[in-house]
C-alpha positions in Angstrom: 0.0 0.0 0.0 1.0 3.6 -0.5 0.8 6.7 1.6 -2.7 8.4 1.2 -4.3 5.3 -0.3 -7.7 4.2 0.9 -8.0 0.7 2.3 -10.6 -1.7 1.0 -10.7 -3.9 4.2 -9.7 -4.1 7.8 -6.1 -5.1 8.4 -5.4 -6.8 11.7 -2.0 -8.1 13.0 -1.7 -11.9 12.4 1.0 -12.1 15.1 3.0 -9.9 17.5 5.5 -7.7 15.7 7.6 -4.6 16.3 7.2 -1.4 14.3 10.6 -0.5 12.9 11.8 3.0 12.4 12.7 4.2 8.9 16.3 4.2 7.9 16.4 8.0 7.8 14.8 8.3 11.3 17.1 5.7 12.8 20.3 7.3 11.3 19.2 10.8 12.6 18.6 9.4 16.1 21.9 7.5 16.1 23.8 10.7 14.9 22.1 12.7 17.7 23.0 10.0 20.3 26.7 9.9 19.1 26.9 13.8 19.3 25.9 13.6 23.0 28.8 11.3 23.8 31.4 13.1 25.9 34.9 12.8 24.3 37.2 10.1 25.8 40.7 11.4 26.6 44.1 9.7 27.2 47.3 10.7 28.8 49.9 11.1 26.0 53.4 9.7 26.9 54.7 11.3 23.7 53.9 14.8 24.8 55.6 14.1 28.2 58.7 12.9 26.3 58.5 16.0 24.1 58.4 18.3 27.1 61.6 16.7 28.5 63.1 17.0 25.1 62.3 20.8 25.0 63.8 21.2 28.4 67.0 19.5 27.3 67.1 21.5 24.1 66.8 24.8 25.9 69.6 24.0 28.3 71.9 22.8 25.5 72.1 26.4 24.2 74.0 27.3 27.3 76.4 24.4 27.2 77.2 24.9 23.5 78.0 28.6 23.9 80.4 27.9 26.8 78.3 30.2 29.1 80.1 33.3 27.9 78.2 35.1 25.2 74.7 36.2 26.6 73.6 37.9 23.4 74.6 35.0 21.2 72.7 32.6 23.4 69.6 34.9 23.4 69.6 35.0 19.6 69.9 31.3 19.3 67.0 30.8 21.8 64.8 33.3 19.9 65.6 31.7 16.6 64.3 28.4 18.0 61.2 29.9 19.4 62.2 30.1 23.1 61.6 33.4 24.9 63.8 34.1 28.0 64.6 37.4 29.6 68.3 38.6 29.6 68.4 38.3 33.4 67.3 34.7 33.3 69.7 33.9 30.5 72.5 35.5 32.5 71.4 33.5 35.6 71.6 30.2 33.7 75.1 31.0 32.5 76.3 29.7 35.9 76.9 26.0 35.7 75.9 25.1 39.3 72.7 27.1 39.2 71.8 25.8 35.7 72.3 22.2 36.9 70.2 22.8 40.0 67.3 24.4 38.0 67.5 21.6 35.4 67.3 18.8 38.0 64.4 20.6 39.7 62.4 20.9 36.4 63.2 17.4 35.3 61.9 15.9 38.5 58.8 18.0 38.9 57.5 18.1 35.3 57.5 14.4 35.5 55.1 14.6 38.5 52.9 17.0 36.8 52.7 15.1 33.5 52.0 11.9 35.4 48.9 13.5 36.9 48.0 15.1 33.6 47.4 18.5 32.1 44.1 19.3 30.4 43.2 22.1 28.1 42.0 25.4 29.7 39.1 25.4 27.2 37.7 22.1 28.5 34.0 22.8 29.4 32.9 19.7 31.5 33.3 19.3 35.3 34.4 15.7 34.9 36.7 14.2 32.3 36.7 10.6 31.0 40.2 9.1 30.6 41.0 5.8 28.9 43.6 3.8 30.8 44.4 0.2 29.9 41.3 0.0 27.7 39.2 1.0 30.7 37.4 4.3 30.9 37.8 6.2 34.3 35.9 9.3 35.3 38.1 12.0 36.9 37.0 15.2 38.5 38.9 18.2 37.2 40.2 19.0 40.7 42.3 15.8 40.4 44.1 17.1 37.4 45.8 20.3 36.3 44.8 22.9 33.8 47.7 24.4 31.9 47.8 27.5 34.0 47.4 25.5 37.2 50.3 23.3 36.2 52.6 26.3 35.6 51.6 27.9 39.0 52.2 24.5 40.7 55.6 24.2 39.2 56.5 27.8 40.4 55.1 27.2 43.9 57.2 24.1 44.4 60.4 26.3 44.0 61.3 27.9 47.3 63.7 30.6 46.1 61.7 33.8 45.4 64.2 35.4 42.9 64.2 32.2 40.7 60.4 31.8 40.5 60.3 34.2 37.4 62.8 32.0 35.7 60.8 28.9 36.5 57.6 30.5 35.2 59.3 31.5 31.9 60.6 28.0 31.5 57.2 26.5 32.4 55.7 28.5 29.5 58.2 26.9 27.2 58.0 23.3 28.5 54.5 22.6 29.8 51.8 21.5 27.4 48.5 19.8 27.6 49.2 16.1 27.6 45.6 14.9 28.1 44.3 14.6 24.6 41.3 13.1 22.9 41.5 9.3 22.3 39.9 9.1 18.9 39.6 5.3 18.9 37.9 5.0 22.3 35.6 7.9 21.5 34.5 6.2 18.4 33.9 3.0 20.3 31.7 4.9 22.8 29.8 6.6 20.0 29.3 3.2 18.4 27.8 2.0 21.7 25.5 5.0 21.9 24.3 4.3 18.4 23.6 0.6 19.3 21.5 1.7 22.3 19.1 3.6 20.0 16.0 1.5 19.7 15.3 0.1 16.2 11.6 0.1 16.9 8.8 2.6 17.8 6.7 0.0 19.7 5.0 -3.3 19.4 1.8 -4.3 17.7 -0.1 -7.2 19.5 -1.6 -10.1 17.7 -5.1 -9.3 16.3 -4.6 -5.6 17.0 -6.2 -3.3 14.3 -3.5 -1.8 12.1 -5.9 0.2 9.9 -9.7 0.1 9.3 -11.6 -0.3 6.1 -12.0 2.9 3.9 -9.4 4.7 5.9 -6.5 6.7 4.4 -3.1 5.3 5.0 -1.0 7.7 7.1 2.8 7.5 7.6 2.6 5.7 10.9 0.1 3.1 9.5 2.4 2.6 6.4 5.3 2.1 8.8 3.3 -0.6 10.6 2.4 -2.4 7.4 6.0 -2.3 6.2 7.2 -3.7 9.5 4.6 -6.4 9.3 5.9 -7.5 5.9 9.5 -7.4 7.1 8.7 -9.5 10.1 6.6 -12.0 8.1 9.6 -12.9 6.0 11.5 -14.2 9.0 8.5 -15.3 11.0 8.3 -19.0 12.0 5.1 -20.0 13.7 5.4 -21.9 17.0 5.5 -25.6 16.4 2.9 -27.8 18.1 3.9 -31.0 20.1 3.5 -33.3 17.1 5.7 -31.1 14.9 8.4 -31.0 17.7 8.3 -34.8 17.9 8.8 -35.1 14.1 11.6 -32.6 14.2 13.3 -34.5 17.1 12.9 -37.7 15.2 14.5 -36.2 12.2 17.5 -35.1 14.3 17.7 -38.6 15.8 17.7 -40.3 12.4 20.3 -38.0 11.0 22.5 -38.4 14.1 22.3 -42.2 13.9 23.1 -42.2 10.1 26.1 -40.0 10.7 27.4 -42.2 13.5 26.9 -45.4 11.6 28.8 -44.0 8.6 31.5 -42.6 10.9 31.8 -46.0 12.6 32.0 -47.9 9.3 34.7 -45.6 8.0 36.7 -46.0 11.2 36.4 -49.8 11.2 37.2 -49.9 7.4 40.3 -47.7 7.5 41.5 -47.8 11.1 40.5 -51.3 12.4 43.4 -51.5 14.9 42.2 -48.3 16.7 38.6 -49.5 17.3 38.8 -53.1 18.4 37.4 -52.5 21.9 34.3 -51.0 23.4 36.1 -48.4 25.6 37.7 -46.8 22.5 34.3 -46.5 20.8 32.9 -45.0 24.0 35.6 -42.3 23.8 34.4 -41.4 20.3 30.8 -41.2 21.4 31.7 -39.4 24.6 33.6 -36.8 22.6 30.7 -36.1 20.4 28.3 -35.8 23.4 30.8 -33.4 25.0 30.7 -31.2 21.9 26.9 -31.2 21.8 26.5 -30.5 25.6 29.0 -27.6 25.4 27.2 -26.2 22.3 23.8 -26.3 24.0 25.2 -24.9 27.3 26.9 -21.9 25.7 24.4 -21.1 23.0 21.1 -21.9 24.8 21.7 -21.6 28.5 24.4 -18.9 28.8 23.3 -17.3 25.6 26.8 -16.0 24.7 28.5 -16.0 21.3 29.0 -19.4 19.7 32.6 -18.6 18.9 33.4 -19.2 22.5 32.4 -22.9 22.2 35.6 -25.0 22.9 35.1 -26.8 19.6 38.8 -27.9 19.4 38.7 -29.8 22.7 37.0 -33.0 21.6 38.6 -33.0 18.2 42.2 -32.6 19.5 41.5 -35.2 22.2 40.6 -37.7 19.5 43.6 -36.7 17.4 46.0 -37.1 20.4 44.5 -40.3 21.8 44.2 -42.1 18.4 45.9 -40.3 15.5 45.7 -37.0 13.5 44.0 -38.7 10.5 41.1 -39.8 12.7 41.1 -36.3 14.2 40.6 -34.7 10.8 37.6 -37.0 10.1 36.2 -36.4 13.6 36.6 -32.6 13.0 34.2 -32.9 10.1 31.7 -34.9 12.1 31.9 -32.4 15.0 31.2 -29.6 12.6 28.0 -31.2 11.5 26.7 -31.8 15.0 27.7 -28.4 16.4 26.0 -26.7 13.4 22.9 -28.9 13.9 22.5 -27.7 17.5 23.2 -24.1 16.5 20.1 -24.3 14.2 22.2 -25.0 11.2 24.3 -21.9 11.7 27.6 -22.9 9.8 29.7 -19.7 9.9 31.1 -19.8 13.5 31.5 -23.7 13.6 33.3 -23.5 10.2 35.7 -20.9 11.6 36.4 -23.1 14.7 36.7 -26.2 12.5 39.3 -24.6 10.3 41.1 -23.3 13.4 41.2 -26.9 14.8 43.0 -28.1 11.7 46.0 -26.0 12.8 46.0 -27.8 16.2 45.9 -31.2 14.4 48.9 -30.2 12.3 50.7 -29.3 15.5 49.9 -32.8 16.9 51.3 -34.4 13.7 54.6 -32.7 14.2 54.9 -33.2 18.0 58.2 -34.7 19.0 58.0 -34.8 22.8 55.5 -35.8 25.4 52.7 -33.3 26.1 53.9 -30.4 23.9 50.8 -28.4 24.4 52.3 -25.0 23.8 52.7 -25.6 20.0 49.1 -26.7 19.8 48.1 -23.4 21.5 50.3 -21.3 19.2 49.0 -23.1 16.1 45.4 -22.7 17.2 45.7 -19.0 17.9 47.5 -18.3 14.6 44.9 -20.4 12.7 42.0 -18.6 14.3 43.6 -15.2 13.6 44.0 -16.0 9.9 40.5 -17.5 9.5 38.8 -14.8 11.5 40.6 -12.1 9.6 39.6 -13.6 6.2 35.9 -14.1 7.2 35.8 -10.5 8.6 37.1 -9.1 5.4 34.6 -11.1 3.3 31.7 -9.9 5.5 32.9 -6.3 5.7 32.8 -6.4 9.5 33.8 -3.4 11.6 37.0 -3.3 13.6 35.0 -3.5 16.8 33.2 -6.7 15.8 36.4 -8.1 14.5 38.2 -7.6 17.8 35.3 -9.0 19.8 35.3 -12.1 17.6 39.1 -12.3 18.1 38.6 -12.2 21.9 35.9 -15.0 21.8 38.1 -17.2 19.6 41.1 -16.8 21.9 38.9 -17.8 24.8 37.7 -20.9 22.9 41.3 -21.9 22.0 42.5 -21.4 25.6 39.6 -23.4 27.1 40.2 -26.2 24.6 43.9 -26.5 25.4 43.2 -26.4 29.2 40.6 -29.1 28.8 43.0 -31.1 26.7 45.7 -30.9 29.3 43.3 -32.1 32.0 41.5 -34.9 30.0 44.3 -36.4 27.9 46.4 -38.1 30.6 43.2 -39.5 32.2 41.9 -41.0 28.9 45.2 -42.4 27.9 45.8 -44.2 31.2 42.2 -45.3 31.6 42.2 -47.0 28.1 45.8 -48.0 28.3 46.3 -46.7 24.7 49.5 -46.6 22.7 49.1 -42.9 22.0 51.9 -40.9 20.4 52.6 -39.2 23.8 52.8 -42.4 25.8 55.0 -44.1 23.1 57.4 -41.1 23.1 57.6 -41.3 26.8 58.5 -45.0 26.7 61.3 -44.2 24.3 62.9 -42.0 27.0 66.1 -43.8 28.1 65.4 -42.6 31.7 62.5 -45.0 31.7 62.8 -47.4 34.6 62.7 -50.6 32.5 65.2 -49.4 29.9 67.6 -48.2 32.6 67.4 -51.6 34.3 67.9 -53.5 31.1 70.9 -51.4 30.2 72.4 -52.3 33.6 71.2 -55.9 34.3 71.0 -57.2 30.7 73.3 -55.0 28.5 73.4 -57.6 25.7 69.6 -57.7 25.5 69.5 -53.9 25.7 71.9 -53.6 22.7 69.9 -56.2 20.8 66.6 -54.4 21.4 68.0 -51.1 20.2 69.2 -52.6 16.9 65.8 -54.4 16.5 64.1 -51.1 17.2 66.1 -49.4 14.3 65.2 -52.2 12.0 61.6 -52.3 12.9 61.0 -48.6 12.8 62.6 -48.3 9.3 60.5 -51.2 7.9 57.3 -50.0 9.5 57.7 -46.5 8.2 58.4 -47.9 4.7 55.1 -49.8 4.5 53.0 -47.1 6.3 52.6 -49.0 9.7 52.9 -47.4 13.1 56.7 -46.9 13.1 56.7 -45.4 16.6 54.9 -48.4 18.0 57.2 -50.7 16.2 60.3 -49.1 17.8 58.7 -49.1 21.3 57.6 -52.7 20.9 61.2 -53.6 19.9 62.7 -51.9 22.9 60.4 -53.8 25.3 59.9 -57.2 23.5 62.6 -59.0 25.6 62.0 -57.3 28.9 61.2 -60.7 30.4 64.9 -61.6 30.1 65.4 -59.2 33.1 64.3 -62.0 35.4 67.1 -64.4 34.4 69.5 -62.5 32.2 72.4 -64.9 32.8 70.7 -67.7 30.9 70.7 -65.7 27.6 73.9 -65.8 25.6 73.8 -62.1 24.6 74.2 -61.2 28.3 76.5 -64.1 29.3 78.9 -65.9 26.9 79.1 -68.7 29.4 75.3 -69.3 29.5 75.8 -72.7 27.8 77.5 -74.0 30.9 74.4 -73.1 32.9 72.1 -74.8 30.3 74.3 -78.0 30.2 73.4 -78.6 33.9 69.7 -78.7 33.1 67.5 -81.0 31.0 66.3 -79.8 27.6 62.7 -79.4 28.8 63.9 -77.2 31.7 66.0 -75.1 29.3 63.0 -74.7 26.9 60.7 -73.7 29.7 63.3 -71.1 30.9 63.7 -69.7 27.4 60.0 -69.5 26.5 59.1 -68.2 30.0 60.7 -64.9 29.2 57.5 -64.1 27.3 55.4 -64.6 30.5 57.9 -62.7 32.6 57.8 -59.9 30.0 54.0 -59.8 30.1 54.0 -59.6 33.9 56.5 -56.8 33.9 54.6 -54.9 31.2 51.4 -55.1 33.1 53.1 -54.1 36.3 54.5 -50.9 34.6 51.2 -50.2 32.7 52.6 -50.6 29.2 50.0 -50.0 26.5 48.0 -52.9 25.3 49.5 -52.9 21.8 53.0 -53.0 23.2 52.0 -55.9 25.4 50.6 -57.7 22.3 54.0 -57.3 20.6 55.8 -58.8 23.6 53.3 -61.7 23.6 53.4 -62.3 19.8 57.0 -61.6 18.7 57.9 -65.4 18.8 54.5 -66.5 17.7 54.2 -70.3 18.1 57.8 -70.9 16.9 59.8 -73.9 17.9 62.8 -73.6 20.3 64.9 -75.7 17.9 68.2 -75.9 19.7 66.8 -77.5 22.8 64.3 -79.5 20.9 67.2 -81.1 19.0 69.0 -81.6 22.2 66.0 -83.4 23.7 65.8 -85.7 20.6 69.5 -86.4 20.8 69.3 -87.4 24.5 66.2 -89.6 23.9 64.3 -87.5 26.5 60.7 -88.2 27.0 58.8 -85.0 26.2 55.7 -83.4 24.8 56.5 -81.4 21.6 54.4 -78.5 22.8 57.0 -78.0 25.5 59.4 -76.7 22.8 57.0 -74.3 21.2 56.2 -70.7 22.3 52.6 -70.2 23.4 51.8 -67.5 20.8 49.5 -66.3 19.4 51.0 -65.7 16.0 51.5 -62.0 15.1 48.2 -60.3 14.5 49.4 -56.9 13.5 51.9 -55.5 11.1 54.0 -54.0 13.9 54.2 -57.4 15.8 55.1 -59.2 12.6 57.9 -56.7 11.8 59.3 -57.0 15.3 59.3 -60.8 14.9 61.3 -60.5 11.6 63.7 -57.9 13.0 64.3 -60.0 16.2 65.2 -63.1 14.2 67.3 -61.3 11.6 69.3 -59.4 14.1 70.1 -62.5 16.2 71.0 -64.6 13.2 73.2 -61.9 11.6 75.1 -61.3 14.8 76.1 -64.9 14.9 77.6 -64.9 11.3 81.3 -65.2 10.5 80.8 -63.6 7.1 79.2 -60.1 7.1 79.1 -59.6 3.4 76.1 -57.9 1.8 75.2 -61.2 0.0 75.3 -63.2 3.2 73.2 -60.7 5.2 70.7 -60.5 2.3 70.4 -64.3 2.4 69.6 -64.1 6.2 66.7 -61.8 5.4 65.5 -64.0 2.6 65.8 -67.2 4.6 64.1 -65.7 7.7 61.0 -64.5 5.9 60.9 -67.7 3.7 61.0 -69.9 6.9 58.4 -67.8 8.7 56.0 -68.2 5.8 56.6 -71.9 5.5 56.1 -72.4 9.2 52.8 -70.5 9.1 54.1 -67.9 11.5 52.7 -65.1 9.3 49.4 -66.7 8.6 47.5 -64.3 10.8 49.6 -61.2 9.8 48.1 -58.5 7.6 51.5 -58.1 5.8 51.4 -58.6 2.1 54.2 -60.2 0.0 54.9 -56.8 -1.5 55.3 -55.3 2.0 57.6 -58.2 3.0 59.9 -57.4 0.0 59.9 -53.7 1.0 60.7 -54.7 4.6 63.8 -56.6 3.4 64.9 -53.7 1.3 64.8 -51.3 4.2 66.3 -53.6 6.8 69.3 -54.6 4.7 71.2 -51.2 4.8 70.8 -51.0 8.6 72.2 -54.5 9.1 75.1 -53.8 6.8 75.8 -50.6 8.6 75.8 -52.3 12.0 77.7 -55.5 11.1 79.9 -54.6 8.1 83.6 -55.2 8.8 85.6 -52.0 9.4 89.1 -51.4 7.9 91.9 -52.0 10.3 93.9 -48.8 10.7 97.7 -49.0 11.4 98.8 -48.3 14.9 101.4 -45.7 13.8 
């Protein structure tokens, strides 16, 4: 409808709505509100510095002229804009008096400038001063006007005949150092504009807007325009049945997402989700994200950028691996957006920010390096927030508020991560990157004991670790787990180190005093002893599995042959390890590395050809014996393992040149 038009029927409000002011009216009121804002001032440190600089400059004239030529000094002062009487110039020619006056002024102008000097033309009784981004009201009696500052400086000097000199110098030095803070003033004006109501009032449901056959006036036209504006975004209240259907839709969508997520995890990361507790961690992390979203957005009603989005995602990335973290980041983005009524912008910003934290985790080298995660998160958020603000033409005020909320989100996420990660890791006994890195520390109790009690086993384990890590990395297995498993695979030998030849060259004498069955039991029992030690020291489950599986169900051939030769009555199972056969790539690699290192060490010929034959024979025998039947290793991967182990073995056992003594 148009202004002055006659209506053909009654028009009533179909629902409650606000009557919005016109753009021109709103802008005029906002301009008026901003004009009423009292300027915000600040104490300028630069002007204080300039005053001291002027003081130094004036007194330099006397030093440069050797204190002898009064007229020359006077001319120089006037040329530079400084007015001093001849009597005062003459007075300052004396070194001791000049130094005394200079020290007095330097000390006291600092006091005055610290309190602050405002302009004599200031017309309010109070002044608003910005200090540390906080506005403080000062009565003028707490500050100095320019004239008051000069008089105060003169009054502090006790010598009557020098007060005229002080006054003249005060005219030169003192200046108003309380100046308008343009940025803070604009912020206050912006706040004043925001307080201007956008509406003139409210029209109730069924209230008459205009009657039939009436002329449309400006106020009625404004109501009709506001009705149309509101109607575009108006969503009628849902009844109970509609709410049930909506909730059912959310439930179905959530179940579908979780099923797809679970299928992808089992398909691509089967070793990480073989137990119910690990699945509970995934579901729990999703629930934490949803609860935090509802709590912050619906209960606290604060900006959604404060949601600690990164907490659950980085927890998953730390506990499992960064690849799962990236996938979980996408799932969390969907759930958080869903519970923000499909608002994607802020969750998207937080999701992109979280990728920076995942990158930091990928490059972590030491246990619990949370400061790089914090730095990566903050830098990522700064970049993403800046980009989005530029795209949306946001004001500086909104930009900095968003920056503050994002920093709070990042800090809360990292603090939560610090608190939750150790608890989750220990509770699930997971072989996380952090725990594995900690187990590689040579200050670890078990490694230190091995180096002291069983040095041969220790040296053997280190070489096996090098072989296993190189091979695992080559085929894309968990190289860190392979190294840790190698370091600890023989910890059971700590119970009886003297019975193993790498620790005791005379161990054969000990075995000769025992029956072959007893020898076999002692040798195979290092697995059970190792498992007991591993559980006692809370080693991760996957490391314990490597200890248990690294001999599979292999035969203890030396003592089996001895039993046959001595016609001993025995059960063949007594000369086989209890197993199981290696079930993972890492356990299989450790088995191969263990056998290869032991066999190579016993060779007389360390040529490349001989070492390569050891590798070929070892893998060929393991396949024929069925030791790798349960292993996920492929033939192609086995070939690659041999390729990467060979140079390490040659580097360790190749004969060195004998250098002449002289």
